[in-house]
C-alpha positions in Angstrom: 16.9 -66.5 -13.6 15.0 -69.2 -15.6 17.3 -72.2 -16.4 16.8 -71.7 -20.2 18.3 -68.2 -19.9 21.5 -69.4 -18.3 23.2 -69.6 -21.7 26.7 -68.6 -20.7 27.0 -68.9 -16.9 30.6 -68.1 -16.1 30.0 -67.8 -12.4 27.5 -70.4 -11.2 28.4 -69.6 -7.6 26.9 -66.1 -7.9 23.9 -65.2 -10.0 24.6 -61.5 -9.7 28.2 -62.0 -11.0 26.8 -64.0 -13.9 24.1 -61.4 -14.7 26.5 -58.5 -14.7 28.9 -60.5 -16.9 26.1 -61.0 -19.4 26.3 -57.2 -19.7 30.0 -57.4 -20.6 29.5 -60.3 -23.0 26.8 -58.2 -24.8 29.5 -55.8 -25.7 31.6 -58.4 -27.6 29.6 -57.8 -30.8 30.4 -54.1 -30.9 34.0 -54.1 -29.8 33.6 -53.5 -26.1 35.0 -56.9 -25.0 36.4 -60.2 -26.2 34.7 -63.5 -25.4 38.0 -65.4 -24.8 39.5 -62.6 -22.7 36.4 -62.8 -20.5 36.4 -66.6 -20.4 40.1 -66.7 -19.4 39.4 -64.2 -16.6 36.5 -66.2 -15.4 38.6 -69.4 -15.3 41.2 -67.6 -13.1 38.4 -66.5 -10.7 37.1 -70.1 -10.6 34.6 -70.8 -7.9 35.7 -68.0 -5.6 33.0 -65.8 -4.1 35.5 -63.2 -2.9 34.9 -59.8 -4.5 38.6 -59.0 -4.0 39.5 -61.9 -6.3 36.9 -60.7 -8.8 38.6 -57.3 -8.9 42.1 -58.7 -8.9 41.5 -60.8 -12.0 39.4 -58.4 -14.0 41.9 -55.6 -13.3 44.7 -57.9 -14.3 43.0 -58.5 -17.7 42.4 -54.7 -18.0 46.1 -53.9 -17.4 47.3 -56.6 -19.8 45.0 -55.6 -22.6 45.8 -51.9 -22.1 49.5 -52.7 -22.1 49.1 -54.5 -25.3 47.2 -51.6 -26.8 49.8 -49.1 -25.8 52.6 -51.2 -27.2 50.7 -51.5 -30.5 50.2 -47.7 -30.5 53.9 -47.2 -30.2 54.4 -49.3 -33.3 51.9 -47.2 -35.2 49.2 -49.9 -35.3 46.4 -47.4 -34.3 43.4 -49.5 -35.1 44.6 -52.6 -33.2 45.7 -50.3 -30.3 42.3 -48.5 -30.1 40.4 -51.8 -30.1 42.5 -53.1 -27.2 42.2 -49.9 -25.2 38.4 -49.8 -25.6 38.2 -53.4 -24.2 40.5 -52.4 -21.3 37.9 -49.7 -20.4 35.2 -52.4 -20.2 37.3 -54.7 -18.0 38.2 -51.8 -15.6 34.5 -51.0 -15.3 33.7 -54.6 -14.6 36.4 -54.9 -12.0 34.9 -52.3 -9.6 31.2 -53.0 -9.9 30.6 -54.9 -6.6 32.7 -52.8 -4.3 31.3 -50.4 -1.7 31.4 -46.8 -2.7 34.1 -46.0 -0.3 36.5 -48.6 -1.6 39.6 -46.8 -3.1 39.8 -49.4 -5.8 36.7 -48.0 -7.4 38.5 -44.6 -8.0 41.5 -46.4 -9.4 39.5 -48.5 -11.8 37.5 -45.5 -12.9 40.6 -43.4 -13.5 42.4 -46.1 -15.4 39.3 -47.0 -17.5 38.7 -43.5 -18.6 42.4 -43.0 -19.4 42.2 -46.1 -21.7 39.1 -44.9 -23.4 40.5 -41.4 -24.0 43.7 -42.9 -25.4 41.6 -45.0 -27.8 39.5 -42.1 -28.8 42.5 -40.0 -29.7 43.7 -42.9 -31.9 40.4 -42.9 -33.7 41.3 -39.5 -35.2 38.3 -37.4 -34.5 35.2 -39.6 -34.5 35.0 -39.2 -30.7 35.3 -35.7 -29.3 35.5 -35.0 -25.5 33.1 -32.4 -24.4 32.3 -30.4 -21.3 28.8 -29.2 -20.4 28.5 -26.2 -18.0 26.1 -27.1 -15.2 25.5 -25.3 -11.9 29.0 -24.1 -11.5 30.8 -27.2 -12.6 31.5 -29.1 -15.8 29.9 -32.4 -16.7 32.3 -34.5 -18.7 31.2 -36.4 -21.8 31.7 -37.2 -25.5 30.0 -36.7 -28.8 30.6 -39.7 -31.2 30.0 -38.9 -34.9 29.5 -41.2 -37.9 32.3 -39.4 -39.8 34.5 -36.3 -39.6 32.7 -34.2 -42.2 31.0 -31.9 -39.6 27.7 -32.6 -41.2 24.6 -31.4 -39.2 22.9 -34.6 -38.0 20.2 -36.0 -35.9 21.6 -36.6 -32.4 20.7 -38.9 -29.5 21.6 -38.2 -25.9 22.0 -41.6 -24.2 21.6 -41.6 -20.4 23.0 -44.4 -18.3 21.5 -45.9 -15.2 22.7 -46.6 -11.6 26.2 -45.2 -12.1 27.0 -46.4 -15.6 30.0 -44.5 -16.9 29.6 -42.2 -20.0 32.4 -44.1 -21.6 30.9 -47.6 -21.3 27.6 -46.4 -22.8 29.4 -46.2 -26.1 29.6 -50.0 -26.0 26.2 -50.6 -24.3 24.6 -50.1 -27.7 25.6 -46.4 -28.0 28.0 -46.9 -31.0 25.1 -48.2 -33.0 23.7 -44.7 -33.3 26.6 -43.4 -35.3 26.7 -46.7 -37.2 23.2 -45.6 -38.5 24.2 -42.0 -39.3 23.3 -40.3 -36.0 25.5 -38.5 -33.5 25.7 -40.1 -30.1 26.1 -38.0 -27.0 27.1 -39.5 -23.6 27.7 -37.3 -20.5 28.3 -38.1 -16.9 25.1 -36.5 -15.6 24.3 -36.3 -11.8 24.7 -39.5 -9.9 27.1 -41.1 -12.5 30.7 -41.6 -13.3 33.2 -38.9 -12.5 30.4 -36.5 -11.6 29.5 -38.7 -8.7 32.9 -39.9 -7.7 34.9 -36.7 -7.8 32.4 -33.8 -7.9 29.9 -35.3 -5.5 27.0 -34.3 -7.6 24.2 -36.8 -6.8 21.2 -37.9 -8.7 18.0 -35.9 -8.6 14.3 -36.5 -9.6 14.1 -33.4 -11.9 16.4 -34.9 -14.5 15.1 -32.4 -17.1 17.5 -29.9 -15.4 20.8 -31.6 -16.3 19.3 -32.7 -19.6 18.5 -29.1 -20.5 22.1 -28.1 -19.7 23.3 -30.8 -22.2 20.8 -29.6 -24.8 21.9 -26.0 -24.3 25.4 -27.1 -25.1 24.4 -29.2 -28.1 22.5 -26.4 -29.7 25.7 -24.3 -30.0 27.3 -27.0 -32.2 27.2 -26.8 -36.0 27.1 -30.6 -36.3 23.9 -31.1 -34.3 20.5 -30.6 -35.8 18.6 -29.1 -32.9 15.3 -30.0 -34.5 16.1 -33.7 -34.5 17.2 -34.5 -31.0 16.4 -37.9 -29.3 16.7 -39.0 -25.8 17.3 -42.6 -24.6 17.8 -44.0 -21.1 19.0 -47.5 -20.1 18.2 -49.2 -16.8 17.5 -46.4 -14.3 17.9 -44.1 -17.3 14.4 -45.5 -18.1 13.2 -43.0 -15.4 15.6 -40.2 -16.3 14.8 -40.0 -20.0 11.0 -40.0 -19.9 11.0 -37.5 -17.0 13.2 -35.1 -19.0 11.2 -35.6 -22.2 8.0 -34.7 -20.4 9.5 -31.3 -19.5 11.9 -30.5 -22.3 10.3 -29.5 -25.7 13.6 -29.9 -27.6 13.4 -33.7 -27.3 11.6 -35.1 -30.3 11.6 -38.8 -29.4 12.3 -40.7 -26.2 13.1 -44.3 -25.3 13.2 -46.2 -22.0 15.4 -49.2 -22.2 13.7 -50.7 -19.2 10.6 -48.9 -18.1 9.6 -47.8 -14.7 6.9 -45.9 -12.8 8.0 -45.5 -9.3 11.8 -46.0 -8.8 11.3 -46.7 -5.1 9.1 -49.8 -5.6 10.1 -50.8 -9.1 13.9 -50.8 -8.5 15.0 -50.1 -4.9 12.5 -52.4 -3.2 12.4 -54.9 -6.1 16.1 -55.6 -6.2 17.8 -55.3 -2.8 21.3 -56.1 -4.0 21.6 -52.6 -5.6 20.3 -50.6 -2.6 23.7 -49.6 -1.4 24.6 -48.5 -5.0 21.4 -46.4 -5.1 22.1 -44.9 -1.7 25.5 -43.8 -3.0 24.3 -42.2 -6.2 21.6 -40.4 -4.2 24.0 -39.1 -1.6 21.9 -40.8 1.0 23.4 -41.8 4.4 21.3 -44.9 4.7 18.0 -46.7 3.8 15.6 -44.2 5.4 17.1 -41.2 3.6 17.2 -43.1 0.3 13.6 -44.0 0.6 12.7 -40.4 1.4 14.6 -39.1 -1.7 13.2 -41.8 -4.0 9.7 -40.8 -3.2 10.0 -38.1 -5.7 11.4 -40.3 -8.5 8.1 -41.0 -10.0 6.6 -40.5 -13.5 3.1 -39.9 -12.1 2.0 -36.7 -13.7 4.9 -36.7 -16.1 4.1 -39.6 -18.4 0.9 -37.8 -19.3 2.8 -34.8 -20.4 5.0 -36.6 -23.0 3.8 -35.6 -26.5 6.5 -37.2 -28.6 7.0 -40.8 -29.9 7.9 -43.2 -27.0 9.7 -46.5 -27.2 9.8 -48.9 -24.2 11.5 -52.2 -24.1 11.6 -54.6 -21.1 12.2 -58.3 -20.4 9.8 -60.7 -18.7 12.7 -62.1 -16.6 14.1 -58.8 -15.5 15.0 -59.3 -11.8 16.4 -55.8 -11.4 13.5 -53.6 -12.6 9.9 -54.6 -12.2 8.1 -55.2 -15.5 4.9 -54.1 -13.7 6.3 -50.5 -13.5 7.0 -50.5 -17.3 3.4 -51.6 -17.9 2.0 -48.9 -15.6 4.1 -46.3 -17.3 2.9 -47.3 -20.8 -0.7 -47.4 -19.6 -0.5 -43.8 -18.5 1.0 -42.4 -21.8 -1.3 -40.2 -23.8 0.9 -39.6 -26.8 -0.2 -41.4 -30.0 3.0 -43.0 -31.1 4.0 -45.6 -28.5 6.0 -48.8 -29.1 6.1 -51.2 -26.2 8.3 -54.2 -26.8 8.3 -57.0 -24.2 10.9 -59.7 -24.7 10.2 -63.2 -23.5 12.8 -66.0 -24.1 15.7 -64.2 -25.8 15.9 -60.7 -24.5 14.0 -61.5 -21.2 16.9 -60.4 -19.0 17.6 -57.0 -17.6 18.4 -54.6 -20.5 18.1 -57.7 -22.8 21.8 -58.3 -22.4 21.3 -61.8 -23.8 19.7 -60.4 -27.0 21.6 -57.1 -27.3 22.4 -57.2 -31.0 18.7 -57.5 -31.9 17.4 -55.3 -29.1 19.8 -52.5 -29.8 19.3 -52.7 -33.6 15.5 -52.3 -33.1 16.0 -49.4 -30.7 18.5 -47.5 -32.9 16.4 -48.1 -36.1 13.4 -46.7 -34.2 15.2 -43.5 -33.5 16.4 -43.3 -37.1 12.8 -43.6 -38.3 11.4 -41.1 -35.8 14.2 -38.5 -36.3 14.0 -38.7 -40.1 17.4 -40.2 -40.7 18.1 -41.7 -44.0 19.9 -44.8 -42.9 23.6 -44.8 -43.8 26.1 -47.5 -43.0 29.2 -46.3 -41.1 32.1 -48.1 -39.4 31.3 -49.1 -35.8 33.5 -47.0 -33.5 
């Protein structure tokens, strides 16, 4: 990471800890975290390099904030309670990030984080609805987040996470800016992510148009979704999932890759070794050799050329997790006429532009509003 990008380095002893915490700090502006809760937690961790200490302190913050939220709910202070419970979700998610997949503390953090999110959603009074998508004999769990409770038919964006991001946390990784602009947001734990990975053992797959089609099949049954105005966005590894699905799924009218890629094996797995174990887990691979064999099919070669809808790609020049060269190759192979390729240098140069999230997410969601014919409305941020 370039020195000038180390704006808030809470963990100088570990660059990966600092980078992932940028992700959490990016959520402050939209209600997913609090700067001072984060700073106090970091102070307790101090200069430790022990992942057990990391988990102990972030989970402590999660419990304390959730406890405060539940106490406020008991007093009838629903807005205060929901904000606290949403933050607790984020801290639970952060607490488990660096554990091996087999560590039981991951399951506990996931269960408690989802519990907090769902409690907060109920306190919101109907803006967030839990949904279930039938898929190959199981149900994929997710949510639709709406700008209001009128039931109005609206343009809708399905937002896909990356290497095991939870459906719930995507609401605060920019997701709630879609309903803030008058669009429905849909987040679902598709294969290789969240509870679908942990408890149903459904692993990621190269043909991501298959689970996306299942979600769209469900959405087209709803009265509040305009099936002629459906967008698809993917963040991080979702920058592969979304374009691949858009190439094969005609119901998608606009697609965005928030981090572009061409070959996941070279642009992600080989480019950033610290996440290899994570990728092996979400692939259901026993080790490196099997992961490499499976990832050989995670390529947009032959698919980029089939995308015939507007495409938005954003990437940072200092992205150490996904190779910018892959994004450039992907864009060079596109044949659709409406292509926006935004490369951030300086502010926004980090992975997923965590250090510039307010601007980057605003540009992304406004692009979808323009392409899906949304007359911009201002709504409360969930």
